[in-house]
C-alpha positions in Angstrom: -0.1 0.0 -0.1 2.8 2.3 0.8 4.4 1.9 -2.6 1.1 2.4 -4.2 0.4 5.6 -2.4 4.0 6.9 -3.4 3.4 6.3 -7.2 1.0 9.3 -7.7 3.3 11.6 -6.0 6.4 10.4 -8.0 4.4 10.7 -11.4 3.2 14.3 -10.4 6.9 15.3 -9.7 7.8 14.1 -13.1 4.9 15.9 -14.8 5.9 19.0 -12.9 9.4 18.5 -14.0 8.5 18.3 -17.7 6.3 21.2 -17.7 8.9 23.3 -15.7 11.5 22.2 -18.2 9.4 23.3 -21.1 8.6 26.5 -19.6 12.2 27.1 -19.4 12.8 26.1 -22.9 10.1 28.4 -24.0 11.4 31.4 -22.1 15.1 30.7 -23.2 13.6 31.0 -27.0 11.9 33.9 -26.4 15.1 35.7 -24.9 17.0 34.7 -27.9 14.5 36.0 -30.2 14.4 39.3 -28.4 18.2 39.3 -28.0 18.5 39.0 -31.8 15.7 41.0 -33.5 14.8 43.9 -31.1 18.1 45.6 -31.3 17.8 45.7 -35.2 14.4 47.2 -34.9 15.7 50.1 -32.4 13.5 49.0 -29.6 14.0 51.0 -26.4 14.2 47.8 -24.5 17.9 47.5 -25.3 18.9 51.0 -25.8 21.3 52.8 -23.4 20.3 55.1 -20.9 21.6 58.0 -23.1 19.4 57.3 -25.9 15.7 57.8 -26.6 13.2 55.2 -27.7 12.6 56.9 -31.0 14.3 55.3 -34.1 15.5 58.7 -35.1 18.0 58.8 -32.2 21.5 57.8 -32.7 23.0 55.0 -30.8 26.4 55.5 -29.3 27.0 51.9 -30.7 27.0 53.3 -34.3 30.2 53.0 -36.1 31.9 55.8 -37.6 30.8 55.0 -41.3 27.5 55.2 -40.2 27.5 58.9 -39.5 27.4 59.7 -43.5 23.6 58.8 -43.5 22.7 60.7 -40.3 20.2 63.2 -41.4 19.5 66.7 -40.0 16.1 65.9 -38.8 17.8 63.0 -36.9 20.4 65.2 -35.5 18.1 68.0 -34.5 15.7 65.9 -32.7 18.6 64.2 -31.0 20.2 67.3 -29.5 17.1 69.8 -29.0 16.1 70.7 -25.5 13.0 72.8 -25.0 12.7 72.8 -28.9 15.8 74.7 -29.2 19.3 73.9 -30.8 22.6 75.7 -30.8 24.4 75.3 -34.0 27.7 76.2 -35.7 29.3 75.6 -39.1 32.7 74.1 -38.9 35.6 72.8 -41.2 38.4 70.6 -40.0 41.1 73.3 -39.3 38.9 75.2 -37.1 38.3 72.2 -34.4 40.6 73.9 -32.0 38.3 76.9 -32.3 35.2 74.7 -31.9 36.6 73.1 -28.9 37.2 76.6 -27.3 33.7 77.8 -28.0 32.6 74.5 -26.5 34.5 75.0 -23.1 32.6 78.4 -23.0 29.1 76.8 -23.8 29.8 74.1 -21.1 30.3 76.6 -18.3 27.0 77.8 -18.8 25.3 74.4 -19.1 23.9 74.5 -22.8 26.4 72.1 -24.4 24.0 69.3 -24.7 21.8 71.3 -27.2 24.8 72.2 -29.5 24.9 70.7 -33.0 27.8 70.8 -35.2 27.2 71.3 -38.9 30.3 69.4 -40.2 31.3 71.1 -43.7 33.6 68.1 -44.3 33.7 64.2 -43.4 36.9 64.6 -41.4 34.9 67.0 -39.0 31.6 64.8 -39.0 33.9 61.8 -38.1 36.0 63.4 -35.5 33.1 65.1 -33.6 30.9 62.2 -33.5 33.7 59.7 -32.7 34.3 61.9 -29.4 30.5 63.1 -29.0 28.2 60.8 -30.7 25.4 62.3 -32.5 26.5 66.1 -32.1 27.5 66.7 -35.8 25.8 66.2 -39.1 27.0 66.8 -42.6 24.6 68.3 -45.1 25.7 67.4 -48.6 27.7 68.5 -50.5 31.0 68.3 -48.5 33.4 71.1 -48.9 37.2 71.1 -49.2 38.3 71.9 -45.6 41.3 73.8 -46.6 39.5 76.1 -49.3 37.1 77.1 -46.5 40.1 78.0 -44.3 40.9 81.4 -45.4 38.7 84.4 -44.9 37.7 86.2 -48.1 38.3 83.4 -50.4 35.9 81.6 -52.4 35.8 78.5 -50.2 35.2 80.6 -47.2 32.2 82.4 -48.9 31.0 78.7 -49.8 31.0 77.9 -46.3 29.1 81.0 -45.2 26.8 81.5 -47.9 25.1 78.0 -46.9 24.5 79.5 -43.5 20.8 80.7 -44.0 19.6 77.5 -45.7 20.8 75.5 -42.7 18.9 77.5 -40.4 15.8 77.6 -42.6 15.7 73.8 -42.6 15.9 73.7 -38.9 13.2 76.2 -38.6 11.1 74.3 -40.8 11.6 71.3 -38.7 9.8 73.3 -35.8 12.9 74.0 -33.7 14.1 77.5 -32.4 18.0 77.8 -33.4 21.0 79.9 -32.3 23.5 80.3 -34.5 27.3 81.1 -33.6 30.7 81.3 -35.3 33.1 79.4 -33.5 35.3 82.6 -33.0 33.2 83.6 -30.1 33.4 82.9 -26.3 30.6 82.9 -23.9 31.2 84.6 -20.8 27.4 84.7 -19.5 24.2 82.8 -20.6 23.0 84.6 -23.7 19.5 83.0 -23.2 18.8 85.3 -20.4 18.9 88.2 -22.9 16.5 87.0 -25.5 13.6 88.9 -24.1 10.1 88.9 -25.6 8.9 86.5 -28.4 10.4 88.4 -31.4 11.1 86.4 -34.6 15.1 87.3 -34.8 17.5 88.5 -32.3 21.0 89.8 -33.6 24.1 91.9 -32.7 25.5 95.0 -34.2 29.0 94.8 -35.8 29.8 98.7 -35.2 32.6 99.7 -33.1 30.9 103.2 -32.5 29.7 103.4 -28.7 26.1 103.1 -28.1 24.4 104.5 -25.1 23.3 101.6 -22.5 19.6 102.1 -23.1 19.8 102.0 -26.9 17.0 100.9 -29.3 16.7 97.4 -29.9 15.0 97.9 -33.3 16.7 97.5 -36.7 19.5 100.2 -36.9 18.8 102.7 -39.5 21.0 102.6 -42.6 24.2 104.6 -42.8 24.8 107.5 -45.2 26.2 104.7 -47.5 22.6 102.9 -47.4 23.7 100.0 -45.5 23.6 98.7 -41.9 26.1 96.5 -39.9 24.3 93.9 -38.2 26.5 90.9 -37.6 25.3 87.5 -39.1 27.7 85.6 -36.7 25.4 85.6 -33.8 21.6 85.0 -34.5 18.7 83.8 -32.7 15.6 82.6 -34.5 12.2 81.3 -33.3 10.3 78.8 -35.6 8.0 81.5 -36.7 6.9 82.5 -40.1 8.7 85.9 -39.7 12.0 84.2 -39.0 11.6 81.6 -42.1 10.8 84.6 -44.3 14.0 86.4 -43.2 15.8 83.3 -43.8 14.4 82.8 -47.3 15.2 86.4 -48.4 18.7 86.1 -47.2 19.2 83.0 -49.2 17.9 84.8 -52.3 20.0 87.7 -51.7 23.0 85.5 -51.6 21.9 83.7 -54.7 21.8 87.2 -56.3 25.3 87.9 -55.8 27.5 84.7 -57.4 31.2 84.7 -56.6 33.3 87.1 -58.3 37.1 86.8 -57.8 37.5 90.8 -58.3 38.7 92.1 -54.9 36.2 95.1 -54.8 33.2 92.6 -55.5 34.2 89.7 -53.6 30.8 88.7 -52.1 30.0 88.4 -48.5 26.9 86.7 -46.6 26.9 89.5 -43.9 26.0 92.4 -46.4 23.1 89.9 -47.9 21.7 89.4 -44.5 21.8 93.0 -44.0 19.6 93.7 -47.2 17.2 90.8 -46.1 16.5 92.3 -43.0 15.6 95.8 -44.4 13.5 94.0 -47.2 11.5 92.3 -44.6 11.4 95.0 -42.0 7.7 95.3 -42.0 7.0 91.7 -41.9 9.6 90.3 -39.3 9.8 91.2 -35.7 13.4 92.0 -34.8 15.6 92.5 -31.7 18.8 94.2 -31.5 20.8 92.6 -28.5 22.4 95.1 -26.2 25.9 96.4 -27.4 27.2 96.3 -23.9 26.6 92.3 -23.6 27.3 91.4 -27.3 30.1 93.7 -28.3 31.8 93.4 -31.8 35.7 92.5 -31.5 36.5 96.0 -32.9 34.9 97.0 -29.7 36.0 94.6 -27.1 39.6 94.1 -27.9 40.2 97.7 -29.0 38.5 100.0 -26.4 40.1 99.4 -23.1 37.9 102.3 -21.5 34.9 100.9 -22.8 35.5 97.4 -21.3 36.2 98.7 -18.0 33.2 101.0 -18.0 31.0 97.9 -19.1 32.8 95.3 -16.8 30.6 92.3 -15.8 28.0 92.9 -18.7 29.6 91.0 -21.1 27.9 88.0 -22.7 29.4 86.7 -25.9 32.7 88.2 -27.2 33.3 87.9 -30.9 37.0 87.6 -32.0 36.4 89.5 -35.4 37.9 92.7 -36.8 41.0 90.6 -37.3 41.8 88.3 -40.2 43.9 85.3 -39.9 43.8 82.0 -38.1 46.8 82.5 -36.0 46.0 86.2 -35.3 42.7 85.3 -34.0 44.2 82.3 -31.6 46.9 84.9 -30.4 44.4 87.6 -29.6 42.3 85.2 -27.5 45.4 83.9 -25.8 46.3 87.6 -25.0 43.0 88.3 -23.4 42.9 84.9 -21.4 40.1 83.7 -23.9 41.9 80.7 -25.2 40.7 78.1 -23.0 41.6 74.9 -24.7 45.4 74.6 -23.6 44.4 74.3 -19.9 40.7 73.6 -19.7 40.3 71.1 -22.8 38.6 68.4 -20.5 35.7 70.9 -19.9 34.6 70.3 -23.5 32.6 67.5 -24.6 35.3 66.6 -27.1 38.0 66.4 -24.6 41.5 67.0 -25.8 41.4 66.7 -29.7 44.4 65.1 -31.6 44.4 67.7 -34.2 45.5 70.2 -31.5 48.2 68.0 -30.2 49.5 67.5 -33.7 50.0 71.1 -34.0 52.2 71.1 -31.2 54.2 68.1 -31.4 57.2 70.1 -33.2 59.9 71.5 -31.0 59.0 74.8 -32.3 55.5 74.4 -31.3 56.2 73.1 -27.9 58.5 76.2 -27.3 55.4 78.5 -28.4 53.1 76.6 -26.1 55.7 77.0 -23.1 56.1 80.8 -23.9 52.3 81.3 -24.1 51.8 79.7 -20.8 54.4 81.8 -19.3 52.9 85.0 -20.9 49.3 84.2 -19.6 50.8 83.6 -16.1 52.6 87.2 -16.2 49.7 89.2 -18.2 48.3 92.1 -16.5 45.0 91.6 -14.5 43.1 94.1 -16.7 42.5 91.3 -19.1 41.0 88.7 -16.9 37.6 87.4 -17.4 34.8 89.2 -15.6 
């Protein structure tokens, strides 16, 4: 009897074991299927914490070769914060200036909304290698060396694409701030974007304005022109801002490249013409000169700098031509940050910058610069 009573228990144990084993096999098969197919479909189950569930967002696991297919729509969606992006357009020789600019932006905690529009594949790959998803190339790629020299046709080809890039971003539904990378942020510029205007910009004049100057479009000079800077612009995604960009594109297209020195085209006069052509249709705001001075004022008028100390927000290193001269002026004013603060940039220490200083001459120049900075007069210290 005891044996007969034990048989049902034994049979039940075997039956349970078989069912459990089958269940385990089914679960194992399910995990294998999920592990193989879900990553291929971009499911959020297997994305890292730094990515979103959208298939438009890049994965840090993408190889460098994949970035050539990365679209502007994907890139803007990935970097935008509060429907706003900060963009610049950069060719490979200017990566050190890009890094310098990024350090200053990181100090204001706005680096995550930066999108680098790479004008060549070397820049695209280098930035995305160090900072995945923050660079995009909008074909065609340009010759990086040709775009290096101010006033050259290559430089014009680079800057003339700017309004179309900005228009494309506006039409995607995002607000956009554009900066040249020869700028340094000293404070947060977003605090100065008062009201709900279509477009915000800075004056490029060296003439001193009163602190309470008008924020409307500056009047034309006797020569019939204005000098609004096209290197720092903030645009809201409005019909007015889109109209301004479309008109800027048309003005650039109406002035094809001419190699005659007196007739070399430039994107900035075209921007100023567009501003006046759309003056009754676009709501614009001229940013305060004390916060957004031109390089001709900030670097050349020590009295004004002292009188407006603590008010400067973005410094533009213009009114000077030449890569090395721009770098030296930043160094002289303690605004060349990459030598001592590169790790504050999302890109870190770039090899292109290291390679420029591997020669004995380069190392000696770097040592000399550091000594000069230590002995520099305090009047040029950051506010």
